[in-house]
Biopython code that builds the backbone (N, CA, C, O; Angstrom):
import numpy as np
from Bio.PDB.StructureBuilder import StructureBuilder

atoms = [
    (1, "MET", "N", (-106.863, 47.821, 51.996)),
    (1, "MET", "CA", (-106.926, 48.295, 50.636)),
    (1, "MET", "C", (-108.381, 48.231, 50.167)),
    (1, "MET", "O", (-109.080, 47.253, 50.430)),
    (2, "ALA", "N", (-108.825, 49.264, 49.483)),
    (2, "ALA", "CA", (-110.211, 49.338, 49.035)),
    (2, "ALA", "C", (-110.387, 48.569, 47.730)),
    (2, "ALA", "O", (-109.522, 48.586, 46.854)),
    (3, "THR", "N", (-111.519, 47.900, 47.626)),
    (3, "THR", "CA", (-111.823, 47.185, 46.390)),
    (3, "THR", "C", (-112.417, 48.157, 45.381)),
    (3, "THR", "O", (-112.681, 49.316, 45.701)),
    (4, "ALA", "N", (-112.623, 47.678, 44.166)),
    (4, "ALA", "CA", (-113.128, 48.542, 43.094)),
    (4, "ALA", "C", (-114.520, 49.065, 43.402)),
    (4, "ALA", "O", (-114.852, 50.181, 43.002)),
    (5, "SER", "N", (-115.344, 48.295, 44.102)),
    (5, "SER", "CA", (-116.702, 48.746, 44.389)),
    (5, "SER", "C", (-116.739, 49.750, 45.537)),
    (5, "SER", "O", (-117.744, 50.439, 45.709)),
    (6, "GLN", "N", (-115.677, 49.852, 46.322)),
    (6, "GLN", "CA", (-115.653, 50.775, 47.446)),
    (6, "GLN", "C", (-115.046, 52.124, 47.076)),
    (6, "GLN", "O", (-115.163, 53.075, 47.849)),
    (7, "ILE", "N", (-114.413, 52.229, 45.938)),
    (7, "ILE", "CA", (-113.796, 53.475, 45.524)),
    (7, "ILE", "C", (-114.880, 54.422, 45.044)),
    (7, "ILE", "O", (-115.729, 54.044, 44.237)),
    (8, "THR", "N", (-114.853, 55.656, 45.541)),
    (8, "THR", "CA", (-115.834, 56.640, 45.097)),
    (8, "THR", "C", (-115.355, 57.262, 43.792)),
    (8, "THR", "O", (-114.179, 57.584, 43.628)),
    (9, "VAL", "N", (-116.288, 57.420, 42.879)),
    (9, "VAL", "CA", (-115.985, 57.944, 41.562)),
    (9, "VAL", "C", (-116.828, 59.180, 41.348)),
    (9, "VAL", "O", (-118.003, 59.218, 41.715)),
    (10, "SER", "N", (-116.221, 60.190, 40.753)),
    (10, "SER", "CA", (-116.949, 61.426, 40.507)),
    (10, "SER", "C", (-118.064, 61.194, 39.484)),
    (10, "SER", "O", (-117.992, 60.262, 38.683)),
    (11, "PRO", "N", (-119.087, 62.040, 39.514)),
    (11, "PRO", "CA", (-120.186, 61.872, 38.551)),
    (11, "PRO", "C", (-119.724, 61.978, 37.095)),
    (11, "PRO", "O", (-120.274, 61.301, 36.227)),
    (12, "ALA", "N", (-118.734, 62.807, 36.822)),
    (12, "ALA", "CA", (-118.239, 62.933, 35.448)),
    (12, "ALA", "C", (-117.617, 61.619, 34.982)),
    (12, "ALA", "O", (-117.809, 61.217, 33.835)),
    (13, "MET", "N", (-116.878, 60.954, 35.855)),
    (13, "MET", "CA", (-116.275, 59.680, 35.491)),
    (13, "MET", "C", (-117.328, 58.588, 35.324)),
    (13, "MET", "O", (-117.146, 57.675, 34.519)),
    (14, "GLN", "N", (-118.407, 58.670, 36.060)),
    (14, "GLN", "CA", (-119.498, 57.708, 35.880)),
    (14, "GLN", "C", (-120.144, 57.878, 34.513)),
    (14, "GLN", "O", (-120.513, 56.894, 33.871)),
    (15, "VAL", "N", (-120.283, 59.131, 34.064)),
    (15, "VAL", "CA", (-120.837, 59.389, 32.733)),
    (15, "VAL", "C", (-119.896, 58.852, 31.661)),
    (15, "VAL", "O", (-120.345, 58.256, 30.682)),
    (16, "VAL", "N", (-118.590, 59.059, 31.841)),
    (16, "VAL", "CA", (-117.599, 58.538, 30.899)),
    (16, "VAL", "C", (-117.672, 57.019, 30.857)),
    (16, "VAL", "O", (-117.569, 56.426, 29.784)),
    (17, "ARG", "N", (-117.846, 56.387, 32.000)),
    (17, "ARG", "CA", (-117.935, 54.928, 32.064)),
    (17, "ARG", "C", (-119.174, 54.427, 31.319)),
    (17, "ARG", "O", (-119.107, 53.423, 30.609)),
    (18, "VAL", "N", (-120.295, 55.117, 31.477)),
    (18, "VAL", "CA", (-121.521, 54.725, 30.772)),
    (18, "VAL", "C", (-121.330, 54.865, 29.260)),
    (18, "VAL", "O", (-121.733, 53.985, 28.499)),
    (19, "PHE", "N", (-120.714, 55.969, 28.826)),
    (19, "PHE", "CA", (-120.447, 56.138, 27.400)),
    (19, "PHE", "C", (-119.491, 55.071, 26.880)),
    (19, "PHE", "O", (-119.643, 54.601, 25.752)),
    (20, "LEU", "N", (-118.515, 54.687, 27.683)),
    (20, "LEU", "CA", (-117.596, 53.630, 27.287)),
    (20, "LEU", "C", (-118.328, 52.299, 27.137)),
    (20, "LEU", "O", (-118.059, 51.547, 26.200)),
    (21, "ILE", "N", (-119.231, 52.009, 28.034)),
    (21, "ILE", "CA", (-120.017, 50.775, 27.941)),
    (21, "ILE", "C", (-120.874, 50.783, 26.677)),
    (21, "ILE", "O", (-120.943, 49.783, 25.963)),
    (22, "ILE", "N", (-121.524, 51.911, 26.404)),
    (22, "ILE", "CA", (-122.367, 52.018, 25.205)),
    (22, "ILE", "C", (-121.516, 51.862, 23.951)),
    (22, "ILE", "O", (-121.904, 51.149, 23.026)),
    (23, "PHE", "N", (-120.349, 52.526, 23.911)),
    (23, "PHE", "CA", (-119.470, 52.435, 22.751)),
    (23, "PHE", "C", (-118.992, 51.005, 22.533)),
    (23, "PHE", "O", (-118.980, 50.529, 21.398)),
    (24, "THR", "N", (-118.603, 50.320, 23.587)),
    (24, "THR", "CA", (-118.098, 48.958, 23.410)),
    (24, "THR", "C", (-119.214, 47.989, 23.022)),
    (24, "THR", "O", (-118.964, 47.014, 22.313)),
    (25, "ILE", "N", (-120.424, 48.242, 23.472)),
    (25, "ILE", "CA", (-121.557, 47.411, 23.033)),
    (25, "ILE", "C", (-121.793, 47.609, 21.534)),
    (25, "ILE", "O", (-122.023, 46.641, 20.809)),
    (26, "LEU", "N", (-121.736, 48.859, 21.071)),
    (26, "LEU", "CA", (-121.878, 49.118, 19.633)),
    (26, "LEU", "C", (-120.726, 48.499, 18.844)),
    (26, "LEU", "O", (-120.924, 47.991, 17.740)),
    (27, "PHE", "N", (-119.525, 48.545, 19.416)),
    (27, "PHE", "CA", (-118.355, 47.923, 18.804)),
    (27, "PHE", "C", (-118.574, 46.423, 18.672)),
    (27, "PHE", "O", (-118.276, 45.844, 17.627)),
    (28, "TRP", "N", (-119.089, 45.793, 19.712)),
    (28, "TRP", "CA", (-119.346, 44.359, 19.701)),
    (28, "TRP", "C", (-120.417, 44.009, 18.663)),
    (28, "TRP", "O", (-120.279, 43.027, 17.934)),
    (29, "ILE", "N", (-121.466, 44.799, 18.599)),
    (29, "ILE", "CA", (-122.546, 44.542, 17.638)),
    (29, "ILE", "C", (-122.021, 44.666, 16.207)),
    (29, "ILE", "O", (-122.395, 43.875, 15.342)),
    (30, "THR", "N", (-121.160, 45.652, 15.952)),
    (30, "THR", "CA", (-120.573, 45.820, 14.626)),
    (30, "THR", "C", (-119.740, 44.595, 14.238)),
    (30, "THR", "O", (-119.836, 44.102, 13.115)),
    (31, "GLY", "N", (-118.936, 44.117, 15.163)),
    (31, "GLY", "CA", (-118.136, 42.922, 14.891)),
    (31, "GLY", "C", (-119.001, 41.710, 14.619)),
    (31, "GLY", "O", (-118.708, 40.921, 13.720)),
    (32, "PHE", "N", (-120.061, 41.558, 15.388)),
    (32, "PHE", "CA", (-120.967, 40.431, 15.179)),
    (32, "PHE", "C", (-121.648, 40.530, 13.815)),
    (32, "PHE", "O", (-121.831, 39.516, 13.141)),
    (33, "CYS", "N", (-122.024, 41.743, 13.403)),
    (33, "CYS", "CA", (-122.656, 41.914, 12.092)),
    (33, "CYS", "C", (-121.692, 41.566, 10.960)),
    (33, "CYS", "O", (-122.091, 40.931, 9.984)),
    (34, "LEU", "N", (-120.427, 41.977, 11.080)),
    (34, "LEU", "CA", (-119.434, 41.606, 10.071)),
    (34, "LEU", "C", (-119.262, 40.095, 10.010)),
    (34, "LEU", "O", (-119.143, 39.523, 8.926)),
    (35, "PHE", "N", (-119.248, 39.452, 11.162)),
    (35, "PHE", "CA", (-119.140, 37.995, 11.218)),
    (35, "PHE", "C", (-120.314, 37.335, 10.508)),
    (35, "PHE", "O", (-120.119, 36.410, 9.719)),
    (36, "VAL", "N", (-121.517, 37.795, 10.775)),
    (36, "VAL", "CA", (-122.722, 37.226, 10.150)),
    (36, "VAL", "C", (-122.706, 37.455, 8.642)),
    (36, "VAL", "O", (-123.087, 36.566, 7.881)),
    (37, "ILE", "N", (-122.271, 38.632, 8.201)),
    (37, "ILE", "CA", (-122.200, 38.909, 6.766)),
    (37, "ILE", "C", (-121.185, 37.986, 6.098)),
    (37, "ILE", "O", (-121.418, 37.511, 4.986)),
    (38, "GLY", "N", (-120.064, 37.730, 6.765)),
    (38, "GLY", "CA", (-119.072, 36.804, 6.221)),
    (38, "GLY", "C", (-119.606, 35.389, 6.107)),
    (38, "GLY", "O", (-119.371, 34.712, 5.106)),
    (39, "ILE", "N", (-120.324, 34.939, 7.127)),
    (39, "ILE", "CA", (-120.938, 33.607, 7.087)),
    (39, "ILE", "C", (-121.985, 33.542, 5.978)),
    (39, "ILE", "O", (-122.060, 32.557, 5.243)),
    (40, "TRP", "N", (-122.791, 34.598, 5.863)),
    (40, "TRP", "CA", (-123.822, 34.634, 4.829)),
    (40, "TRP", "C", (-123.193, 34.598, 3.434)),
    (40, "TRP", "O", (-123.677, 33.894, 2.547)),
    (41, "ALA", "N", (-122.111, 35.364, 3.247)),
    (41, "ALA", "CA", (-121.445, 35.383, 1.937)),
    (41, "ALA", "C", (-120.876, 34.010, 1.601)),
    (41, "ALA", "O", (-120.945, 33.574, 0.452)),
    (42, "THR", "N", (-120.321, 33.332, 2.587)),
    (42, "THR", "CA", (-119.787, 31.991, 2.351)),
    (42, "THR", "C", (-120.906, 31.023, 1.986)),
    (42, "THR", "O", (-120.748, 30.202, 1.082)),
    (43, "ALA", "N", (-122.029, 31.115, 2.679)),
    (43, "ALA", "CA", (-123.161, 30.225, 2.394)),
    (43, "ALA", "C", (-123.740, 30.503, 1.010)),
    (43, "ALA", "O", (-124.091, 29.573, 0.282)),
    (44, "GLN", "N", (-123.840, 31.773, 0.648)),
    (44, "GLN", "CA", (-124.371, 32.115, -0.671)),
    (44, "GLN", "C", (-123.427, 31.673, -1.780)),
    (44, "GLN", "O", (-123.871, 31.263, -2.852)),
    (45, "MET", "N", (-122.127, 31.756, -1.524)),
    (45, "MET", "CA", (-121.142, 31.355, -2.525)),
    (45, "MET", "C", (-121.256, 29.860, -2.813)),
    (45, "MET", "O", (-121.085, 29.438, -3.957)),
    (46, "ASN", "N", (-121.538, 29.071, -1.807)),
    (46, "ASN", "CA", (-121.623, 27.622, -1.989)),
    (46, "ASN", "C", (-122.835, 27.213, -2.822)),
    (46, "ASN", "O", (-122.847, 26.122, -3.393)),
    (47, "LYS", "N", (-123.858, 28.072, -2.901)),
    (47, "LYS", "CA", (-125.026, 27.756, -3.713)),
    (47, "LYS", "C", (-124.695, 27.771, -5.207)),
    (47, "LYS", "O", (-125.311, 27.062, -6.003)),
    (48, "TYR", "N", (-123.715, 28.590, -5.566)),
    (48, "TYR", "CA", (-123.403, 28.788, -6.981)),
    (48, "TYR", "C", (-122.000, 28.287, -7.298)),
    (48, "TYR", "O", (-121.223, 29.001, -7.932)),
    (49, "GLU", "N", (-121.665, 27.086, -6.876)),
    (49, "GLU", "CA", (-120.322, 26.558, -7.098)),
    (49, "GLU", "C", (-120.017, 26.326, -8.567)),
    (49, "GLU", "O", (-118.859, 26.429, -8.970)),
    (50, "ASP", "N", (-121.010, 26.020, -9.372)),
    (50, "ASP", "CA", (-120.764, 25.696, -10.775)),
    (50, "ASP", "C", (-120.507, 26.944, -11.622)),
    (50, "ASP", "O", (-119.885, 26.853, -12.680)),
    (51, "LEU", "N", (-120.975, 28.098, -11.171)),
    (51, "LEU", "CA", (-120.800, 29.323, -11.951)),
    (51, "LEU", "C", (-119.394, 29.887, -11.754)),
    (51, "LEU", "O", (-118.841, 29.793, -10.658)),
    (52, "PRO", "N", (-118.812, 30.468, -12.796)),
    (52, "PRO", "CA", (-117.498, 31.102, -12.628)),
    (52, "PRO", "C", (-117.631, 32.363, -11.775)),
    (52, "PRO", "O", (-118.595, 33.117, -11.908)),
    (53, "ARG", "N", (-116.656, 32.579, -10.903)),
    (53, "ARG", "CA", (-116.673, 33.756, -10.041)),
    (53, "ARG", "C", (-115.241, 34.206, -9.808)),
    (53, "ARG", "O", (-114.303, 33.449, -10.055)),
    (54, "PRO", "N", (-115.067, 35.423, -9.338)),
    (54, "PRO", "CA", (-113.701, 35.898, -9.078)),
    (54, "PRO", "C", (-113.018, 35.039, -8.014)),
    (54, "PRO", "O", (-113.673, 34.540, -7.099)),
    (55, "ASN", "N", (-111.720, 34.871, -8.135)),
    (55, "ASN", "CA", (-110.966, 34.033, -7.209)),
    (55, "ASN", "C", (-110.883, 34.622, -5.809)),
    (55, "ASN", "O", (-110.725, 33.879, -4.841)),
    (56, "ASN", "N", (-110.987, 35.942, -5.683)),
    (56, "ASN", "CA", (-110.835, 36.553, -4.369)),
    (56, "ASN", "C", (-112.135, 36.594, -3.566)),
    (56, "ASN", "O", (-112.151, 37.138, -2.462)),
    (57, "TYR", "N", (-113.207, 36.040, -4.087)),
    (57, "TYR", "CA", (-114.479, 36.043, -3.359)),
    (57, "TYR", "C", (-114.376, 35.208, -2.082)),
    (57, "TYR", "O", (-114.933, 35.578, -1.049)),
    (58, "ASP", "N", (-113.667, 34.091, -2.155)),
    (58, "ASP", "CA", (-113.472, 33.262, -0.965)),
    (58, "ASP", "C", (-112.718, 34.035, 0.109)),
    (58, "ASP", "O", (-113.078, 33.986, 1.285)),
    (59, "ALA", "N", (-111.689, 34.736, -0.292)),
    (59, "ALA", "CA", (-110.857, 35.473, 0.660)),
    (59, "ALA", "C", (-111.635, 36.602, 1.327)),
    (59, "ALA", "O", (-111.436, 36.870, 2.512)),
    (60, "VAL", "N", (-112.505, 37.256, 0.596)),
    (60, "VAL", "CA", (-113.274, 38.362, 1.164)),
    (60, "VAL", "C", (-114.184, 37.872, 2.285)),
    (60, "VAL", "O", (-114.254, 38.500, 3.341)),
    (61, "SER", "N", (-114.869, 36.778, 2.071)),
    (61, "SER", "CA", (-115.768, 36.278, 3.116)),
    (61, "SER", "C", (-114.991, 35.791, 4.336)),
    (61, "SER", "O", (-115.445, 35.964, 5.467)),
    (62, "ILE", "N", (-113.825, 35.184, 4.118)),
    (62, "ILE", "CA", (-113.010, 34.729, 5.247)),
    (62, "ILE", "C", (-112.463, 35.921, 6.022)),
    (62, "ILE", "O", (-112.427, 35.898, 7.252)),
    (63, "VAL", "N", (-112.040, 36.952, 5.317)),
    (63, "VAL", "CA", (-111.541, 38.163, 5.988)),
    (63, "VAL", "C", (-112.652, 38.814, 6.807)),
    (63, "VAL", "O", (-112.409, 39.263, 7.927)),
    (64, "LEU", "N", (-113.858, 38.869, 6.266)),
    (64, "LEU", "CA", (-114.987, 39.421, 7.023)),
    (64, "LEU", "C", (-115.247, 38.619, 8.299)),
    (64, "LEU", "O", (-115.508, 39.196, 9.354)),
    (65, "ILE", "N", (-115.177, 37.311, 8.204)),
    (65, "ILE", "CA", (-115.399, 36.462, 9.379)),
    (65, "ILE", "C", (-114.324, 36.711, 10.431)),
    (65, "ILE", "O", (-114.639, 36.880, 11.609)),
    (66, "VAL", "N", (-113.072, 36.733, 10.025)),
    (66, "VAL", "CA", (-111.971, 36.909, 10.978)),
    (66, "VAL", "C", (-112.009, 38.295, 11.608)),
    (66, "VAL", "O", (-111.887, 38.424, 12.826)),
    (67, "ILE", "N", (-112.177, 39.331, 10.794)),
    (67, "ILE", "CA", (-112.217, 40.688, 11.331)),
    (67, "ILE", "C", (-113.430, 40.868, 12.238)),
    (67, "ILE", "O", (-113.333, 41.527, 13.273)),
    (68, "GLY", "N", (-114.561, 40.296, 11.867)),
    (68, "GLY", "CA", (-115.747, 40.374, 12.718)),
    (68, "GLY", "C", (-115.530, 39.722, 14.071)),
    (68, "GLY", "O", (-115.947, 40.261, 15.096)),
    (69, "LEU", "N", (-114.877, 38.560, 14.083)),
    (69, "LEU", "CA", (-114.592, 37.889, 15.352)),
    (69, "LEU", "C", (-113.620, 38.692, 16.216)),
    (69, "LEU", "O", (-113.803, 38.787, 17.429)),
    (70, "VAL", "N", (-112.597, 39.264, 15.601)),
    (70, "VAL", "CA", (-111.631, 40.065, 16.362)),
    (70, "VAL", "C", (-112.301, 41.293, 16.953)),
    (70, "VAL", "O", (-112.102, 41.602, 18.128)),
    (71, "ILE", "N", (-113.089, 41.995, 16.156)),
    (71, "ILE", "CA", (-113.778, 43.188, 16.647)),
    (71, "ILE", "C", (-114.763, 42.823, 17.751)),
    (71, "ILE", "O", (-114.865, 43.541, 18.745)),
    (72, "ALA", "N", (-115.491, 41.717, 17.593)),
    (72, "ALA", "CA", (-116.436, 41.290, 18.629)),
    (72, "ALA", "C", (-115.705, 40.935, 19.925)),
    (72, "ALA", "O", (-116.176, 41.276, 21.010)),
    (73, "CYS", "N", (-114.570, 40.260, 19.824)),
    (73, "CYS", "CA", (-113.802, 39.914, 21.035)),
    (73, "CYS", "C", (-113.277, 41.151, 21.733)),
    (73, "CYS", "O", (-113.317, 41.234, 22.961)),
    (74, "VAL", "N", (-112.788, 42.114, 20.971)),
    (74, "VAL", "CA", (-112.301, 43.367, 21.567)),
    (74, "VAL", "C", (-113.463, 44.113, 22.228)),
    (74, "VAL", "O", (-113.308, 44.661, 23.319)),
    (75, "GLY", "N", (-114.613, 44.133, 21.577)),
    (75, "GLY", "CA", (-115.784, 44.789, 22.160)),
    (75, "GLY", "C", (-116.249, 44.125, 23.440)),
    (75, "GLY", "O", (-116.625, 44.805, 24.394)),
    (76, "ILE", "N", (-116.226, 42.804, 23.469)),
    (76, "ILE", "CA", (-116.622, 42.082, 24.683)),
    (76, "ILE", "C", (-115.632, 42.366, 25.814)),
    (76, "ILE", "O", (-116.038, 42.583, 26.955)),
    (77, "CYS", "N", (-114.339, 42.365, 25.499)),
    (77, "CYS", "CA", (-113.330, 42.666, 26.526)),
    (77, "CYS", "C", (-113.498, 44.093, 27.044)),
    (77, "CYS", "O", (-113.373, 44.335, 28.245)),
    (78, "GLY", "N", (-113.776, 45.031, 26.151)),
    (78, "GLY", "CA", (-113.976, 46.416, 26.569)),
    (78, "GLY", "C", (-115.210, 46.588, 27.426)),
    (78, "GLY", "O", (-115.190, 47.330, 28.408)),
    (79, "CYS", "N", (-116.280, 45.914, 27.063)),
    (79, "CYS", "CA", (-117.520, 46.007, 27.842)),
    (79, "CYS", "C", (-117.346, 45.375, 29.220)),
    (79, "CYS", "O", (-117.775, 45.941, 30.225)),
    (80, "CYS", "N", (-116.718, 44.204, 29.266)),
    (80, "CYS", "CA", (-116.473, 43.556, 30.561)),
    (80, "CYS", "C", (-115.519, 44.378, 31.416)),
    (80, "CYS", "O", (-115.693, 44.468, 32.631)),
    (81, "GLY", "N", (-114.513, 44.976, 30.787)),
    (81, "GLY", "CA", (-113.577, 45.817, 31.522)),
    (81, "GLY", "C", (-114.242, 47.046, 32.103)),
    (81, "GLY", "O", (-113.932, 47.446, 33.225)),
    (82, "ALA", "N", (-115.153, 47.652, 31.354)),
    (82, "ALA", "CA", (-115.854, 48.834, 31.855)),
    (82, "ALA", "C", (-116.857, 48.459, 32.945)),
    (82, "ALA", "O", (-117.005, 49.182, 33.930)),
    (83, "LEU", "N", (-117.539, 47.337, 32.770)),
    (83, "LEU", "CA", (-118.522, 46.933, 33.785)),
    (83, "LEU", "C", (-117.858, 46.505, 35.080)),
    (83, "LEU", "O", (-118.348, 46.830, 36.162)),
    (84, "ARG", "N", (-116.745, 45.778, 34.988)),
    (84, "ARG", "CA", (-116.058, 45.270, 36.178)),
    (84, "ARG", "C", (-115.004, 46.233, 36.714)),
    (84, "ARG", "O", (-114.394, 45.968, 37.750)),
    (85, "LYS", "N", (-114.783, 47.352, 36.017)),
    (85, "LYS", "CA", (-113.747, 48.326, 36.354)),
    (85, "LYS", "C", (-112.373, 47.666, 36.358)),
    (85, "LYS", "O", (-111.551, 47.926, 37.237)),
    (86, "SER", "N", (-112.133, 46.813, 35.372)),
    (86, "SER", "CA", (-110.884, 46.085, 35.257)),
    (86, "SER", "C", (-109.878, 46.905, 34.443)),
    (86, "SER", "O", (-110.061, 47.128, 33.246)),
    (87, "VAL", "N", (-108.836, 47.340, 35.105)),
    (87, "VAL", "CA", (-107.819, 48.146, 34.447)),
    (87, "VAL", "C", (-107.084, 47.319, 33.394)),
    (87, "VAL", "O", (-106.745, 47.840, 32.332)),
    (88, "PHE", "N", (-106.835, 46.050, 33.670)),
    (88, "PHE", "CA", (-106.126, 45.189, 32.725)),
    (88, "PHE", "C", (-106.887, 45.067, 31.408)),
    (88, "PHE", "O", (-106.301, 45.242, 30.339)),
    (89, "LEU", "N", (-108.188, 44.768, 31.472)),
    (89, "LEU", "CA", (-108.977, 44.618, 30.243)),
    (89, "LEU", "C", (-109.060, 45.934, 29.466)),
    (89, "LEU", "O", (-108.988, 45.939, 28.237)),
    (90, "LEU", "N", (-109.211, 47.041, 30.182)),
    (90, "LEU", "CA", (-109.306, 48.329, 29.499)),
    (90, "LEU", "C", (-107.978, 48.706, 28.846)),
    (90, "LEU", "O", (-107.970, 49.274, 27.754)),
    (91, "LYS", "N", (-106.859, 48.398, 29.495)),
    (91, "LYS", "CA", (-105.561, 48.669, 28.878)),
    (91, "LYS", "C", (-105.341, 47.776, 27.663)),
    (91, "LYS", "O", (-104.772, 48.215, 26.664)),
    (92, "MET", "N", (-105.788, 46.526, 27.743)),
    (92, "MET", "CA", (-105.649, 45.614, 26.612)),
    (92, "MET", "C", (-106.449, 46.128, 25.415)),
    (92, "MET", "O", (-105.961, 46.100, 24.285)),
    (93, "VAL", "N", (-107.675, 46.598, 25.656)),
    (93, "VAL", "CA", (-108.508, 47.140, 24.583)),
    (93, "VAL", "C", (-107.863, 48.395, 24.008)),
    (93, "VAL", "O", (-107.875, 48.597, 22.794)),
    (94, "LYS", "N", (-107.299, 49.240, 24.869)),
    (94, "LYS", "CA", (-106.635, 50.459, 24.414)),
    (94, "LYS", "C", (-105.451, 50.129, 23.512)),
    (94, "LYS", "O", (-105.264, 50.764, 22.475)),
    (95, "ILE", "N", (-104.661, 49.147, 23.899)),
    (95, "ILE", "CA", (-103.494, 48.763, 23.100)),
    (95, "ILE", "C", (-103.933, 48.196, 21.748)),
    (95, "ILE", "O", (-103.336, 48.516, 20.720)),
    (96, "ILE", "N", (-104.956, 47.367, 21.743)),
    (96, "ILE", "CA", (-105.426, 46.768, 20.498)),
    (96, "ILE", "C", (-106.033, 47.840, 19.582)),
    (96, "ILE", "O", (-105.780, 47.841, 18.378)),
    (97, "CYS", "N", (-106.826, 48.744, 20.147)),
    (97, "CYS", "CA", (-107.485, 49.757, 19.323)),
    (97, "CYS", "C", (-106.523, 50.840, 18.835)),
    (97, "CYS", "O", (-106.779, 51.477, 17.814)),
    (98, "SER", "N", (-105.427, 51.052, 19.549)),
    (98, "SER", "CA", (-104.500, 52.100, 19.127)),
    (98, "SER", "C", (-103.317, 51.539, 18.348)),
    (98, "SER", "O", (-102.366, 52.269, 18.069)),
    (99, "ALA", "N", (-103.357, 50.266, 17.995)),
    (99, "ALA", "CA", (-102.252, 49.662, 17.239)),
    (99, "ALA", "C", (-102.224, 50.261, 15.844)),
    (99, "ALA", "O", (-103.256, 50.401, 15.189)),
    (100, "GLU", "N", (-101.030, 50.609, 15.406)),
    (100, "GLU", "CA", (-100.868, 51.182, 14.065)),
    (100, "GLU", "C", (-100.385, 50.085, 13.132)),
    (100, "GLU", "O", (-99.353, 49.457, 13.370)),
    (101, "PHE", "N", (-101.135, 49.867, 12.081)),
    (101, "PHE", "CA", (-100.786, 48.816, 11.137)),
    (101, "PHE", "C", (-100.171, 49.417, 9.911)),
    (101, "PHE", "O", (-99.804, 48.692, 8.987)),
]
sb = StructureBuilder()
sb.init_structure("model")
sb.init_model(0)
sb.init_chain("A")
sb.init_seg("    ")
for serial, (resi, resn, name, xyz) in enumerate(atoms, 1):
    if name == "N":
        sb.init_residue(resn, " ", resi, " ")
    sb.init_atom(name, np.array(xyz, "f"), 0.0, 1.0, " ", f" {name:<3s}", serial, name[0])
structure = sb.get_structure()
């Protein structure tokens, strides 16, 4: 049985793989940025504890942190799946990204 590195892939599929890697890297960077913005919002909120503020401000920063972490994890799984040619990781990313909420 041939391993993943021994399978010949057409040039068109190699281009698709490169685009998939680039897309998942951008996906990962976006998730990381959302995470950092959530952390920053939480840190800034703590500076002004004595001032009155809307009650949902805490929830917004926590949601940004959680969504950023989820997006970053999905992006990392997609990038690793594309680099390693792992069908399992790519199917997992496909299922997560195509989930209808």
